[in-house]
C-alpha positions in Angstrom: -48.5 -4.8 -0.4 -50.6 -7.4 -2.2 -47.7 -9.9 -2.2 -48.8 -13.3 -0.8 -45.3 -13.9 0.5 -42.4 -12.0 2.2 -39.7 -12.3 -0.4 -36.7 -11.7 1.9 -33.9 -13.0 -0.3 -31.1 -10.8 -1.6 -33.0 -9.9 -4.6 -35.6 -9.7 -6.2 -37.1 -7.9 -3.2 -40.8 -7.1 -2.3 -42.6 -5.0 -4.8 -45.1 -2.3 -3.6 -48.6 -1.9 -5.1 -47.8 1.4 -6.8 -44.9 -0.2 -8.7 -47.2 -3.1 -9.7 -49.8 -0.7 -10.9 -47.4 1.3 -13.0 -46.1 -1.9 -14.6 -49.7 -2.9 -15.4 -50.3 0.3 -17.3 -51.2 0.1 -21.0 -48.2 -0.9 -23.2 -47.4 1.9 -25.6 -45.0 2.1 -28.5 -41.5 2.9 -27.5 -41.5 6.1 -29.5 -44.9 7.2 -28.2 -44.4 10.7 -26.7 -46.1 9.6 -23.5 -43.7 6.7 -23.0 -40.7 8.9 -24.1 -41.5 11.4 -21.3 -41.7 8.6 -18.7 -38.3 7.1 -19.8 -36.7 10.5 -19.8 -37.9 11.1 -16.3 -36.6 7.7 -15.2 -33.2 8.5 -16.6 -33.1 11.9 -15.0 -34.1 10.5 -11.6 -31.3 8.0 -12.0 -28.8 10.8 -12.7 -30.0 12.6 -9.6 -29.7 9.6 -7.4 -26.1 8.8 -8.4 -25.0 12.5 -8.9 -22.8 11.8 -11.9 -21.3 14.6 -14.1 -21.4 12.1 -17.0 -24.0 9.8 -18.5 -26.4 7.2 -17.1 -27.8 4.2 -18.9 -31.0 2.5 -18.1 -31.4 -0.5 -20.4 -33.0 -3.9 -20.6 -30.8 -6.5 -18.9 -29.5 -7.9 -15.6 -26.8 -6.8 -13.2 -24.4 -9.0 -15.2 -25.1 -6.9 -18.3 -24.4 -3.8 -16.2 -21.0 -5.3 -15.2 -20.1 -6.0 -18.7 -21.1 -2.6 -19.9 -19.1 -1.0 -17.1 -16.0 -3.0 -18.0 -15.8 -3.2 -21.8 -16.4 0.6 -22.1 -13.4 1.5 -19.8 -10.8 -1.3 -20.1 -9.4 -2.5 -23.5 -8.1 -6.0 -24.2 -4.5 -6.3 -23.0 -5.0 -3.7 -20.2 -5.1 -4.8 -16.5 -7.7 -4.7 -13.8 -7.6 -5.4 -10.2 -10.6 -7.3 -8.8 -11.2 -6.6 -5.1 -13.4 -9.6 -4.2 -15.2 -10.2 -1.0 -17.4 -13.0 -2.2 -18.8 -15.0 -5.1 -20.0 -11.9 -7.0 -16.8 -10.1 -6.7 -15.2 -13.1 -8.4 -17.6 -12.8 -11.3 -15.4 -9.9 -12.6 -12.6 -12.4 -13.1 -14.3 -14.4 -15.9 -15.9 -11.2 -17.3 -12.5 -9.6 -17.8 -10.9 -12.7 -19.2 -13.8 -13.1 -21.7 -12.7 -9.8 -23.2 -9.0 -10.3 -23.3 -8.4 -8.1 -20.2 -5.5 -9.0 -17.7 -7.0 -9.7 -14.3 -5.4 -9.7 -10.9 -7.4 -10.6 -7.9 -7.4 -9.8 -4.2 -9.8 -12.2 -2.5 -10.7 -12.0 1.2 -11.7 -14.8 3.4 -15.6 -14.9 3.2 -17.1 -12.7 5.9 -14.0 -10.4 5.9 -12.9 -7.3 3.9 -9.9 -7.0 1.6 -7.7 -4.5 3.5 -6.6 -1.2 2.2 -3.0 -2.3 2.8 -3.5 -5.3 0.5 -4.9 -3.0 -2.2 -2.1 -0.5 -1.8 0.6 -3.2 -2.1 -0.9 -4.6 -5.2 -1.4 -1.3 -7.0 2.3 -0.4 -6.2 3.2 -3.6 -8.2 2.1 -2.3 -11.6 -0.3 -0.2 -13.6 -3.9 -1.0 -13.5 -6.5 0.7 -15.7 -9.3 0.0 -13.2 -10.2 -1.5 -9.9 -13.5 -3.2 -9.4 -15.1 -3.1 -6.1 -18.3 -4.8 -5.0 -20.0 -2.5 -2.6 -22.1 -5.2 -0.8 -21.4 -8.7 -1.8 -24.6 -10.6 -2.3 -23.1 -13.9 -1.2 -21.5 -12.8 2.0 -23.2 -9.7 3.1 -19.8 -8.0 3.4 -19.6 -4.1 2.6 -16.5 -2.5 1.0 -14.9 0.3 2.8 -15.1 3.0 0.1 -13.7 5.8 2.4 -10.5 3.7 2.6 -10.3 2.1 -0.9 -11.3 4.9 -3.2 -8.4 7.3 -2.4 -5.9 4.5 -2.7 -7.2 3.5 -6.1 -7.4 7.1 -7.4 -3.9 7.9 -6.1 -2.5 5.2 -8.4 -4.3 6.6 -11.4 -6.9 3.8 -11.8 -10.6 4.0 -12.4 -13.0 3.0 -9.7 -15.7 0.7 -10.9 -18.2 0.0 -8.2 -20.7 -2.8 -8.3 -23.7 -1.5 -6.6 -26.1 -4.2 -7.5 -26.9 -5.0 -3.8 -26.3 -1.5 -2.5 -27.7 1.3 -4.8 -30.4 3.3 -3.2 -29.6 1.9 0.3 -26.0 2.6 0.8 -24.1 5.9 0.0 -23.2 6.0 -3.6 -22.5 9.6 -4.6 -20.4 10.2 -7.8 -20.0 13.8 -6.9 -18.4 13.0 -3.6 -14.7 13.5 -3.2 -12.5 11.2 -1.2 -9.7 13.3 0.2 -8.8 15.1 -3.1 -11.0 16.9 -5.7 -10.2 14.3 -8.4 -10.8 11.3 -6.1 -14.2 10.1 -7.0 -16.1 6.9 -8.0 -16.0 6.7 -11.9 -18.5 4.0 -12.7 -21.5 2.7 -10.7 -23.4 -0.3 -12.0 -26.6 -1.8 -10.5 -29.9 -3.6 -11.3 -33.5 -2.8 -10.7 -34.5 -5.7 -8.4 -32.7 -5.2 -5.1 -32.6 -2.0 -3.0 -34.4 0.0 -5.7 -37.3 -2.5 -5.2 -38.5 -2.9 -8.8 -38.9 -6.3 -10.6 -35.8 -7.7 -12.4 -34.9 -6.8 -15.9 -33.1 -3.5 -16.0 -29.3 -2.8 -16.1 -28.4 0.5 -14.8 -24.9 2.1 -15.3 -23.5 5.6 -14.6 -20.2 7.0 -16.0 -18.5 10.1 -14.9 -16.5 12.3 -17.3 -13.2 10.4 -16.5 -14.8 7.1 -17.3 -16.3 8.6 -20.6 -12.8 9.9 -21.5 -11.5 6.3 -21.1 -14.2 5.1 -23.5 -13.1 7.7 -26.0 -9.6 6.3 -26.1 -10.7 2.8 -26.9 -10.6 2.2 -30.6 -13.1 -0.6 -30.7 -15.3 -2.0 -28.0 -15.8 -5.8 -28.3 -19.6 -5.4 -27.8 -22.6 -4.1 -29.7 -25.5 -4.0 -27.3 -23.1 -3.0 -24.4 -21.3 -0.3 -26.4 -22.5 2.9 -24.7 -21.9 4.9 -27.9 -24.9 3.0 -29.2 -27.0 4.1 -26.2 -25.8 7.7 -25.6 -28.3 9.1 -28.3 -31.1 7.2 -26.7 -30.3 8.3 -23.2 -30.2 12.0 -24.4 -33.3 11.5 -26.3 -35.4 8.5 -25.5 -37.5 9.0 -28.7 -34.4 7.7 -30.6 -34.1 4.0 -31.4 -31.3 1.5 -30.8 -33.0 -1.5 -29.1 -36.6 -1.7 -28.0 -36.8 -0.8 -24.2 -38.9 -2.9 -21.9 -41.8 -0.4 -21.9 -43.7 -1.6 -18.8 -40.6 -2.2 -16.8 -39.6 1.4 -17.5 -43.0 2.5 -16.1 -42.3 0.4 -12.9 -38.7 1.8 -12.6 -39.9 5.3 -13.0 -42.4 4.8 -10.0 -39.6 3.0 -8.1 -37.3 6.1 -8.6 -40.2 8.4 -7.5 -40.5 6.4 -4.2 -36.7 6.5 -3.6 -36.6 10.3 -4.0 -39.8 10.7 -2.0 -38.3 9.0 1.0 -34.9 10.7 0.5 -31.6 9.0 0.0 -30.2 9.9 3.5 -33.4 8.6 5.1 -33.1 5.4 3.1 -29.5 4.9 4.1 -30.5 5.4 7.8 -33.4 3.0 7.5 -31.4 0.2 5.8 -28.5 0.5 8.3 -31.0 0.2 11.2 -32.8 -2.8 9.6 -29.5 -4.7 9.0 -28.3 -4.2 12.5 -31.7 -5.1 14.1 -32.1 -8.3 12.0 -28.7 -9.5 12.8 -29.1 -8.7 16.6 -32.4 -10.4 16.8 -31.2 -13.5 15.0 -28.3 -13.7 17.4 -30.8 -14.5 20.1 -31.4 -17.8 18.3 -27.8 -18.6 18.3 -27.5 -17.6 14.6 -24.4 -15.5 13.7 -23.8 -13.4 10.6 -20.6 -14.5 8.9 -19.7 -10.7 8.5 -18.8 -8.9 11.8 -21.0 -5.8 12.4 -18.2 -3.4 11.5 -18.0 -4.8 7.9 -21.6 -5.9 7.5 -23.8 -4.5 4.6 -27.1 -2.9 5.4 -28.9 -4.7 2.6 -28.5 -8.4 3.4 -27.0 -10.8 5.8 -25.5 -14.2 5.5 -26.5 -16.1 8.7 -24.8 -19.3 9.9 -27.1 -22.0 11.3 -26.7 -23.2 14.8 -25.5 -26.8 15.1 -28.1 -29.4 14.1 -30.3 -27.1 11.9 -30.8 -28.5 8.4 -30.8 -25.9 5.7 -33.4 -27.4 3.4 -35.8 -28.2 6.2 -35.5 -24.8 7.8 -36.1 -22.9 4.6 -38.9 -25.1 3.5 -40.6 -24.9 6.9 -40.2 -21.2 7.0 -41.4 -20.9 3.4 -44.7 -22.6 4.4 -45.2 -19.8 6.8 -44.8 -17.2 4.0 -41.2 -16.1 4.6 -38.8 -16.9 1.7 -35.1 -16.7 2.5 -32.1 -17.8 0.2 -29.6 -20.5 0.6 -25.9 -19.7 0.7 -23.4 -20.3 -2.1 -20.2 -22.2 -2.7 -18.6 -23.6 0.5 -21.3 -22.1 2.7 -24.1 -24.0 0.9 -26.2 -25.9 3.5 -24.3 -24.0 6.3 -26.0 -20.7 6.2 -28.9 -18.8 4.7 -29.2 -15.3 3.3 -31.8 -12.8 4.2 -32.5 -9.5 2.5 -33.6 -6.5 4.4 -33.8 -3.9 1.7 -35.8 -1.9 -0.8 -39.5 -1.8 0.0 -39.1 -4.2 3.0 -40.8 -2.7 6.1 -40.1 -2.8 9.8 -43.3 -4.8 10.3 -42.3 -7.4 7.7 -38.9 -8.0 9.3 -40.4 -8.1 12.9 -42.8 -10.9 11.6 -40.0 -12.6 9.9 -37.9 -12.8 13.1 -40.9 -14.2 15.0 -41.5 -16.8 12.3 -37.9 -17.8 12.2 -38.1 -18.5 15.9 -41.3 -20.4 15.5 -39.7 -22.6 12.8 -36.7 -23.3 15.0 -38.9 -24.4 17.8 -40.9 -26.6 15.4 -37.7 -28.2 14.4 -36.8 -29.0 18.0 -34.5 -26.1 18.8 -35.7 -24.2 21.8 -35.6 -20.4 21.3 -37.3 -17.5 22.7 -39.2 -15.7 19.8 -40.5 -12.9 22.1 -37.1 -12.0 23.3 -35.7 -11.8 19.7 -38.6 -9.7 18.5 -38.0 -7.3 21.4 -34.4 -7.1 20.6 -35.3 -6.3 16.9 -37.6 -3.5 18.1 -35.0 -2.1 20.4 -32.3 -2.0 17.6 -34.6 -0.4 15.1 -35.5 2.4 17.6 -31.8 3.1 18.3 -30.9 3.0 14.5 -33.7 5.4 13.3 
């Protein structure tokens, strides 16, 4: 990679040269047959990745646009949703729902913990919910949702499953054809963005609806949106030569290449790789007295939120590490200043993460906290070998 720094934040993530090269290709008109073919291929690769029997949408926007598109096309004003929140980004669905007149109930876990299946079951028994939103991997906490447990409960009670895959898609299993204990128990909507585990620069909102979710849209008389109304986008997704809003031509080039790389590696291989990287990074950093807020049995494979040992200042640590070429992120809300977040997803390599572990140790030593970098690196290598 020709990147000057290792961008190990929870997104954007490192971009490989072939994606940069694709993005730098000549800008063509959005109805040019050469661009249309690339856009169509990118859409089809997205459909293959998510395995939906419905429609996929790849449009200009952020993960927040994808969240909005997922919600307004399935839940009408006055209907109820249950938000299963395991961190800051799960909570975002609260304000999003309220903005469109949707009734919102919330189950919030302690940061670092999961909302339990029993809590979800108890809430769903109380009343009818049109949909339940689940964040697959919360970017603030590094906690993963237990889809095997949650999806059957939600579907048993007749609600739609809306899965926020922004920090999980292309790294953690998200298969819309998969059944969870019953032929009808499937994920109904998956939303994501281009800039995390997919490994493409920011700027694309990606949403997939199955037939059940599309049927829900059909029953909504009027969607309180224009850009986010999927009925305005379906003709374009079926035939990208049609026009609704100008697509980001060069970013679609980049995304098409990103999708090619995802499929070339293979989704099962990517899932194994990300799982191994996550476990190895957390194990290595534990050698420095750094603990992930999420226990290993609930930890996401894409990022980790790491608590500082006593006496380590957040700003000094991240600035010193940044001068060595490793960029990590601060934490949010009540964890601000107490922890940092490190991404280990997308195009990130084993060599990058090994070097990052070593440089984190060097940084701690420079700050007067004596640690053994060599031991941590060795632990990282051992864990990766076990994982892959």
